[in-house]
C-alpha positions as a Markdown table, in Angstrom:
| # | Residue | x | y | z |
|---|---|---|---|---|
| 1 | Met | 17.5 | 9.4 | 7.5 |
| 2 | Pro | 16.2 | 6.2 | 9.0 |
| 3 | Leu | 17.6 | 2.7 | 8.0 |
| 4 | Tyr | 15.1 | 0.1 | 6.8 |
| 5 | His | 15.8 | -3.7 | 6.5 |
| 6 | Phe | 14.0 | -5.5 | 3.6 |
| 7 | Ser | 13.4 | -9.2 | 3.8 |
| 8 | Leu | 11.7 | -11.3 | 1.1 |
| 9 | Gly | 10.1 | -14.7 | 1.1 |
| 10 | Ser | 7.9 | -16.7 | -1.1 |
| 11 | Asp | 6.1 | -20.2 | -1.4 |
| 12 | Ala | 9.4 | -21.4 | -2.9 |
| 13 | Val | 12.1 | -19.5 | -1.0 |
| 14 | Ala | 12.6 | -19.0 | 2.7 |
| 15 | Thr | 12.7 | -15.5 | 4.1 |
| 16 | Thr | 16.0 | -13.7 | 3.2 |
| 17 | Asp | 17.4 | -10.3 | 4.0 |
| 18 | Val | 17.8 | -8.5 | 0.6 |
| 19 | Ala | 18.7 | -4.9 | 1.5 |
| 20 | Val | 19.3 | -2.3 | 4.1 |
| 21 | Val | 18.3 | 1.1 | 2.8 |
| 22 | Glu | 18.4 | 4.6 | 4.2 |
| 23 | Leu | 15.0 | 6.2 | 3.2 |
| 24 | Ser | 13.5 | 9.6 | 3.9 |
| 25 | Ser | 9.8 | 8.8 | 4.2 |
| 26 | Pro | 7.1 | 6.2 | 4.5 |
| 27 | Gln | 6.3 | 6.8 | 0.8 |
| 28 | Ala | 9.9 | 6.1 | 0.0 |
| 29 | Val | 9.5 | 2.7 | 1.8 |
| 30 | Val | 6.4 | 1.9 | -0.3 |
| 31 | Glu | 8.2 | 2.8 | -3.5 |
| 32 | Glu | 11.3 | 0.7 | -2.7 |
| 33 | Ala | 9.1 | -2.2 | -1.6 |
| 34 | Gly | 7.3 | -2.1 | -5.0 |
| 35 | Arg | 10.6 | -2.1 | -6.8 |
| 36 | Ile | 11.9 | -5.0 | -4.9 |
| 37 | Leu | 8.7 | -7.1 | -5.2 |
| 38 | Ala | 8.6 | -6.3 | -9.0 |
| 39 | Asp | 12.1 | -7.7 | -9.4 |
| 40 | Met | 11.2 | -10.8 | -7.3 |
| 41 | Ala | 8.1 | -11.3 | -9.4 |
| 42 | Arg | 10.1 | -11.6 | -12.6 |
| 43 | Asp | 12.2 | -14.3 | -11.1 |
| 44 | Glu | 9.4 | -16.1 | -9.2 |
| 45 | Leu | 6.8 | -16.2 | -12.0 |
| 46 | Arg | 9.0 | -17.5 | -14.8 |
| 47 | Gly | 7.5 | -20.8 | -15.8 |
| 48 | Arg | 5.1 | -21.1 | -12.9 |
| 49 | Asp | 1.3 | -21.3 | -12.7 |
| 50 | Arg | 1.2 | -20.0 | -9.2 |
| 51 | Ala | 3.4 | -18.0 | -6.8 |
| 52 | Ser | 3.1 | -16.0 | -3.6 |
| 53 | Val | 5.7 | -13.5 | -2.6 |
| 54 | Phe | 5.9 | -11.3 | 0.5 |
| 55 | Leu | 8.2 | -8.5 | 1.7 |
| 56 | Ile | 8.7 | -7.4 | 5.4 |
| 57 | Val | 10.3 | -4.1 | 6.2 |
| 58 | Lys | 11.8 | -3.6 | 9.6 |
| 59 | Asp | 13.1 | -0.5 | 11.3 |
| 60 | Ala | 16.7 | -0.1 | 12.7 |
| 61 | Glu | 15.5 | -1.8 | 15.9 |
| 62 | Gly | 14.1 | -4.8 | 14.1 |
| 63 | His | 10.4 | -3.9 | 14.5 |
| 64 | Pro | 8.2 | -4.7 | 11.5 |
| 65 | Val | 6.9 | -1.4 | 10.0 |
| 66 | Phe | 5.6 | -2.5 | 6.6 |
| 67 | Val | 4.5 | -5.7 | 5.0 |
| 68 | Ser | 3.6 | -6.2 | 1.3 |
| 69 | Ser | 2.7 | -9.3 | -0.7 |
| 70 | Phe | 1.3 | -10.5 | -3.9 |
| 71 | Ser | -0.1 | -13.8 | -5.2 |
| 72 | Phe | -0.3 | -15.0 | -8.8 |
| 73 | Ala | -2.3 | -17.7 | -10.3 |
| 74 | Ser | -3.1 | -18.7 | -13.9 |
| 75 | Val | -5.7 | -21.1 | -15.1 |
| 76 | Trp | -6.6 | -22.4 | -18.5 |
| 77 | Pro | -10.4 | -22.0 | -18.8 |
| 78 | Asp | -10.6 | -24.6 | -21.5 |
| 79 | Pro | -8.6 | -27.8 | -20.7 |
| 80 | Ala | -8.3 | -28.5 | -24.5 |
| 81 | Ser | -6.4 | -25.2 | -25.0 |
| 82 | Glu | -3.8 | -26.1 | -22.2 |
| 83 | Pro | -0.4 | -26.8 | -23.6 |
| 84 | Thr | 0.7 | -30.4 | -23.3 |
| 85 | Thr | 4.5 | -29.6 | -23.1 |
| 86 | Arg | 4.4 | -28.2 | -19.6 |
| 87 | Pro | 5.3 | -30.6 | -16.8 |
| 88 | Gly | 3.5 | -30.9 | -13.5 |
| 89 | Pro | 0.0 | -30.2 | -12.3 |
| 90 | His | -1.7 | -27.2 | -14.1 |
| 91 | Arg | -5.0 | -26.9 | -12.4 |
| 92 | Lys | -6.3 | -27.6 | -8.9 |
| 93 | Ala | -9.7 | -28.7 | -8.1 |
| 94 | Gly | -11.9 | -26.0 | -6.8 |
| 95 | Gly | -10.0 | -23.3 | -8.7 |
| 96 | Pro | -11.8 | -20.3 | -10.1 |
| 97 | Asp | -14.4 | -20.9 | -12.7 |
| 98 | Val | -13.5 | -18.5 | -15.5 |
| 99 | Ser | -15.5 | -20.3 | -18.3 |
| 100 | Ser | -18.4 | -17.8 | -18.0 |
| 101 | Ser | -16.0 | -14.8 | -18.7 |
| 102 | Arg | -14.6 | -16.3 | -22.0 |
| 103 | Arg | -15.3 | -14.5 | -25.2 |
| 104 | Asp | -15.6 | -16.4 | -28.5 |
| 105 | Gly | -14.5 | -15.0 | -31.8 |
């Protein structure tokens, strides 16, 4: 079975090698990538309003064969409902306007 090298990176962490895995098929690569990204998401999203994470999979010769990524953003539609106990900036100008999708009651 071929060897695959998995490397992770994010907007907060430089790219790091996380695993070398022997996998039997391209589908197995996708499944392993999903598992690794889900684990990374739990760590990266804790306490953050925004995060971007990516994964690069290389074959035994070091050639990229698969790339996967995700981005997360949360926005308080009503600034009055935003918690006042969180430090740091919470919203960026030009962010998505979600006020029209709010439901009252």
